N, C-alpha and C positions, 0 to 999 in steps of 0.2 A: 289522700287529698282531704283537707279539712272542710267542715261544713261552712256554708255561708250563713252565719247566724243573723237573725233579725232581733230586734229589741225584745219581742215576745218570747223568742227562743232563750235568750239570755235570762229573762225573768223566770222562765220555767225551770232553769237550772237550780235556782235557789228554792223553789217550791216543790220540786219533784222528790218522790221517794221510790225505792225499788220494790215496794210492796206488790204492785200489780204484775210486774215482770216476774218476781219470785213466785207469786201465786200461779201465774200461767205456766211457768216451768215445772212447778210442783205438780200441777194437775196433769201435765203431759207424762211426767215420770210415773206418777201413781197409776194413770190409765194404762200405760204400756206394761208395767209390772203386773197389775191386776189381770190384764188380758192374758198374759202368758202363763201366769201361775195360779189363776183362779180355777175353781172346780164347780162353779154353779153358773146358772144362767145370768146371774148378775155380773159375772166376770166377762160376759160378752156385751151386754146391753149398756152397762154403766160406762165402761171405757170408751165405747163408740160415741158417747156424748161428751165426757169430760176431756178426752184427749184433744179433739179438734177445738173445743172451747178454750182449753189451755193454750193451744198453739196460736189461736187468734189473739188472745190477750197478750201473749209473749211478743208476737210480731208487732202489734199495734203500739204497745208501750216501749218496745225497743226502738221502733222507728221515731218515736217522739222524745226519746231519751237524749239529753245533752250531757256529754261526758266532761270530766275535768279537763281533758286534753282539748276538747272543742273550745272551751272558754279560754284556756291558756293561749291557743293559737290565735283566737280572735283578738285577745288583748295584745299579743305580740304584733299583730298586723296593725292595730290602731295606734301603737306606740312608735311606729316607724318614723324616724327623722324628727322626733320631738325636740331634739337639742340643736337643730340646724341654725337657729339665730346666733349661736356662738361658733359651732364647728364650721359653718360656711363663711365666717368672717374672713375678709381678705388679709387681715393682719393677725390671724389666729396664731401662727407659729412665732410671731414676734411678741405678741401681748400675753398669751397664755403661758404660765410657768410650767416647766416639766417637773420641778420640785418646789413645793409639794405637788404631787401628782393630782390630777382631777379625780373625782370620785363619783361613781354612779350607784344609786340605790333605788329599790322599789319595794313598796309595802302596801298592804290593805289598810284602809282607813276604818277604824273601829268606833269612831265617835259619832256625833249627831249627823255628820254628812251621809252616813250609810243607813239604808233602810232594810236591807235583806242580809241575812247571815246563814251560813251553812258549814257543815263539816265535810271536807272533801275526802277522797279515798284514803290518803295517808293519815287522816284524822286531824288535819290542821283546820282551824276555823278561818273562814274567808268571808269577805263581805262583797257588796256590789259596787264598792268604790275602791279604785286602785290608783296609786300615784307613783310615777317614776320621776326621779330627780337626778340631775347631773350638776355637780358643783365644780367650778373652775377657779383656780387662783390666778390673780394678776399681782403686780407689785403693790397696787394700792387698793384693790377691791376684790370682793367675791362676785363672780358671775354665776347665776343660778338659773337653770332651765328646768321646768317641771311640767308634766302633763297629767291631768286627773281624768280618769275614765269612769263614767257611770254606766254600769252594765245592765241596768234594769229599767223597768217602766215606772219606778217609784217616784220619779220627778218629771217635770215637764221636759227637761232636756235629756230624755232617756237615751242611754247609749252614747251620749255626746262625749267629745273630748274637749277639755278646757286647757288651754296653754297659758303658762305664766313665765315671766322672765323678770329677774331682779338683778340690779347692780348695787351691791352694798359696800360702801367704803369702810375700810377697817377703822377709821377714826370715828365712824358713827356707831360702831359696835362696842359692846362691853363684854359680852361672853357668848360662847357657843357651848351647848350642853345637850346630852342625850337624856330625854325625859321619859321615865317609865309611867305608863298609864294602866290602870286596872279597871275594866269596864264590864258591867253586867249586860248581856244581850240575850235575846230569845232567838233560837234557831227557827228560821222561817218555815221549814218543812215539818218540824216535829213540835214546835212551840216550847221546847225544853229550854229552861233558863240556865245559862252557863256564864262563867266569868272568864274573860280573855285578858291577856297581858299584851300590850303593844307599845311601840316606842315612837317618839317624835324628836326630830332635830329642832331645837329651840335656839334662835338667834335673838339676843336682847341688846337694847341700846340704853341710853341714860334714862329714858322715860318708860322703859318696860319692853315687852316683847315686840319684836319687829316681824318675825317670821316663825311659823311653826309648820313642819311637814312630817308626815308619817315616813319612817325609815326602818331599815333592818337594825337589829341590835347585834353588830358584829365588829370585828377589829377595824375594818375600814372606817366605820363611823366614829369609833373611839379615836382613831388617828386623825380623822378630819377635825374633830373638835379640838384636839391638841394643837394641830397646825393653825387653825383659825385663832385660837387663844394666844398662840405664840405671835402670830401676825399682829394681833391687836396690841399686845405689849410692846412689840417692836415699833409700831406706829406711834405709840405714846412716847417712847423714848426719843424717837427722831423728831416728833412734833414739839 
């Protein structure tokens, strides 16, 4: 069963390190080994101090530790039914096209929206802002649902979910493209400066950008851009 995370728990995830847990575990191991293999009075007295201290440190900081899985489960819970404005439409099966198929994507925001950054266990850089997006095709427009989660106390709306919905006519669009960003960030728990690469779906009109959303860089997104650009060209020919 996953933890019921509060905003302060989520913030702790980005600030925590394993230093104190590792120190506690190390003290326990050293104490036990020293006690069993030592040959002086110190091998009795010192382990009786450092072993329980190490155990206390390990238990305290293990209990406060927020794992990658805890955060992932919390985000999954908060993202439930984010696309209901479209999927619950009475005319969904009639209006939404099966080809091109709808596309779902989710990604961390690495720009100014984010305030905390961390490397998770697999070594991937994550932030405290996460966005999930669902793009649907109709004959005349794109329907887009997105939910942005803020997982920290860095802003007034800590831990809040913001929902967005757009209906963008193909005739109002000029292009859809996958934009690569390279951003310098500081890891919140170590202060180490690193460079991260992340991607955004950019939809543009005659007067410039209409919409920009963080997305994964994968085949689905490349296909999405191709389908949207094809729809734009088709609309121009028909118009």
